[in-house]
ROTOR-580864 format. One record per residue (C-alpha): x, y, z. Coordinates in nm, 2 decimals. Each point is the difference from the previous one (the first is absolute). Example, Ala and Ser with C-alpha at 12.3 -4.5 7.8 and 13.67 -1.06 7.14 Angstrom:
2
REC|X|Y|Z
REC|1.23|-0.45|0.78
REC|0.14|0.34|-0.07
% end
This chain:
169
REC|X|Y|Z
REC|18.23|5.69|8.94
REC|-0.10|0.28|0.24
REC|0.15|0.27|0.23
REC|-0.03|0.03|0.38
REC|0.15|0.24|0.27
REC|0.18|-0.20|0.26
REC|0.18|0.13|0.36
REC|0.36|-0.19|-0.05
REC|0.11|0.13|0.35
REC|-0.19|0.14|0.32
REC|-0.03|0.40|-0.06
REC|-0.16|0.27|-0.19
REC|-0.17|0.00|-0.35
REC|0.29|0.14|-0.17
REC|0.16|-0.35|0.05
REC|-0.29|-0.18|-0.19
REC|0.06|-0.13|-0.33
REC|-0.20|-0.06|-0.29
REC|0.06|-0.32|-0.15
REC|-0.10|-0.25|-0.28
REC|-0.17|-0.34|0.12
REC|-0.20|-0.32|-0.08
REC|-0.35|0.04|0.20
REC|-0.08|-0.35|0.08
REC|-0.27|-0.16|-0.19
REC|-0.34|0.00|0.21
REC|-0.09|-0.31|0.19
REC|-0.33|-0.11|0.12
REC|-0.12|0.26|0.24
REC|0.22|0.26|-0.19
REC|-0.01|0.28|-0.27
REC|0.25|0.21|-0.19
REC|-0.09|0.36|-0.03
REC|0.13|0.23|-0.24
REC|0.05|0.31|0.19
REC|-0.17|0.34|-0.12
REC|0.08|0.19|0.34
REC|0.15|-0.08|0.33
REC|-0.10|0.16|0.34
REC|0.27|0.22|0.15
REC|-0.03|0.00|0.38
REC|0.28|0.06|0.28
REC|-0.05|-0.38|0.10
REC|0.19|-0.10|-0.35
REC|0.32|0.17|0.15
REC|-0.06|-0.08|0.36
REC|-0.01|-0.37|-0.05
REC|0.39|0.02|-0.13
REC|0.11|0.26|0.17
REC|0.17|-0.22|0.24
REC|0.02|-0.36|0.07
REC|-0.34|-0.18|0.12
REC|-0.09|-0.34|0.06
REC|-0.17|-0.17|-0.29
REC|0.14|0.24|-0.25
REC|0.33|-0.14|-0.23
REC|0.19|0.16|-0.24
REC|-0.01|0.09|-0.27
REC|-0.36|0.12|0.07
REC|-0.24|0.07|-0.27
REC|-0.19|0.36|0.10
REC|-0.40|0.09|-0.03
REC|-0.29|-0.13|0.17
REC|-0.28|0.10|-0.22
REC|-0.07|0.02|-0.39
REC|-0.27|0.07|-0.26
REC|0.06|-0.18|-0.32
REC|-0.15|-0.27|-0.21
REC|0.03|-0.39|0.00
REC|0.27|-0.15|-0.20
REC|-0.03|-0.33|0.10
REC|-0.26|-0.21|0.25
REC|0.12|-0.33|0.12
REC|-0.20|-0.29|0.01
REC|-0.32|-0.06|0.18
REC|0.05|0.38|0.14
REC|-0.26|0.25|0.09
REC|0.11|0.32|0.15
REC|-0.11|0.20|0.31
REC|-0.31|0.14|-0.15
REC|-0.10|-0.29|-0.22
REC|0.10|-0.16|-0.33
REC|0.23|0.13|-0.21
REC|0.13|0.00|-0.37
REC|0.34|0.14|-0.18
REC|-0.06|0.39|-0.09
REC|-0.22|0.05|0.32
REC|0.09|0.31|0.17
REC|0.12|-0.03|0.38
REC|0.10|0.13|0.30
REC|0.23|-0.21|0.25
REC|0.09|0.08|0.36
REC|0.25|-0.10|0.26
REC|0.22|-0.17|-0.29
REC|0.38|0.02|-0.03
REC|0.18|0.11|-0.32
REC|-0.27|0.27|-0.11
REC|0.26|0.22|-0.15
REC|0.03|-0.21|-0.30
REC|-0.11|-0.02|-0.35
REC|-0.17|-0.35|0.08
REC|-0.02|-0.19|0.34
REC|-0.15|-0.32|0.09
REC|-0.20|0.01|0.31
REC|-0.27|-0.24|0.22
REC|-0.35|0.07|-0.16
REC|-0.14|0.05|0.31
REC|0.16|0.34|0.04
REC|-0.12|0.10|-0.36
REC|-0.35|0.16|-0.06
REC|-0.18|0.16|-0.31
REC|0.13|0.38|-0.05
REC|-0.32|0.23|0.02
REC|-0.10|0.13|-0.35
REC|-0.02|0.35|0.13
REC|0.34|0.02|0.09
REC|0.31|0.02|-0.23
REC|0.33|-0.21|0.06
REC|0.17|0.28|0.22
REC|-0.30|0.07|0.20
REC|-0.06|-0.39|0.11
REC|0.34|-0.07|0.06
REC|0.01|0.17|0.34
REC|-0.37|-0.07|0.03
REC|0.04|-0.29|0.28
REC|0.30|0.11|0.22
REC|-0.11|0.39|0.03
REC|-0.38|-0.15|-0.01
REC|0.06|-0.23|0.30
REC|0.24|0.24|0.18
REC|-0.33|0.24|-0.01
REC|-0.26|-0.24|0.12
REC|0.21|-0.11|0.29
REC|0.04|0.40|0.08
REC|-0.35|0.04|-0.02
REC|-0.08|-0.30|0.23
REC|0.29|0.11|0.24
REC|-0.15|0.37|0.06
REC|-0.34|-0.14|0.01
REC|-0.12|0.24|-0.30
REC|-0.38|-0.03|-0.07
REC|-0.20|0.10|-0.30
REC|-0.11|0.35|0.00
REC|0.30|0.06|0.24
REC|0.25|0.25|-0.13
REC|0.33|-0.12|-0.04
REC|0.36|0.15|-0.13
REC|0.28|-0.25|-0.06
REC|0.32|0.09|-0.09
REC|0.34|-0.20|-0.04
REC|0.32|0.17|0.11
REC|0.19|0.07|-0.37
REC|0.25|-0.28|-0.03
REC|0.24|-0.05|-0.28
REC|-0.21|-0.26|-0.17
REC|-0.38|0.09|0.05
REC|-0.24|0.26|0.17
REC|-0.36|-0.06|0.05
REC|-0.29|0.19|0.11
REC|-0.38|0.01|-0.01
REC|-0.32|0.15|0.16
REC|-0.34|-0.10|0.07
REC|0.04|-0.38|-0.01
REC|-0.31|-0.20|-0.14
REC|-0.05|-0.32|0.21
REC|-0.26|-0.25|-0.08
REC|-0.22|-0.08|0.25
REC|0.05|-0.35|0.15
REC|-0.25|-0.27|0.12
% end
């Protein structure tokens, strides 16, 4: 058995419940991750704040995690290649990451960078893709000073200076 946070009704995180559940066994193209850290982002609360098409209640919370593979479905490769039980991974754009274990599509799972702890890796993909998109939208260039700040919010804030941008082409 595992535990996960769910939103049983539309509204704020104060309404969420931590419940025991049985994660599905992974089928072909799926893996089960033993979660060591979950990314915490404003989107986690926003997607269950009000009714929205495609979201049914109760809704599992959490879009990204860092952990280790607890099970691998038959004939399954993760997004970054082959995988085995015990491998450290990160997963992004999943449902139900606020859990002790979660079964997800393997294509959304990647090997965790060895230089990062699980808490550091847990927010890597959403925060990283948001930062990369911001740098692209603002046309930031290598060697050009850049100061990026996010308005502090209840869940998170971020800041950076002088982005390092890889040369393209």
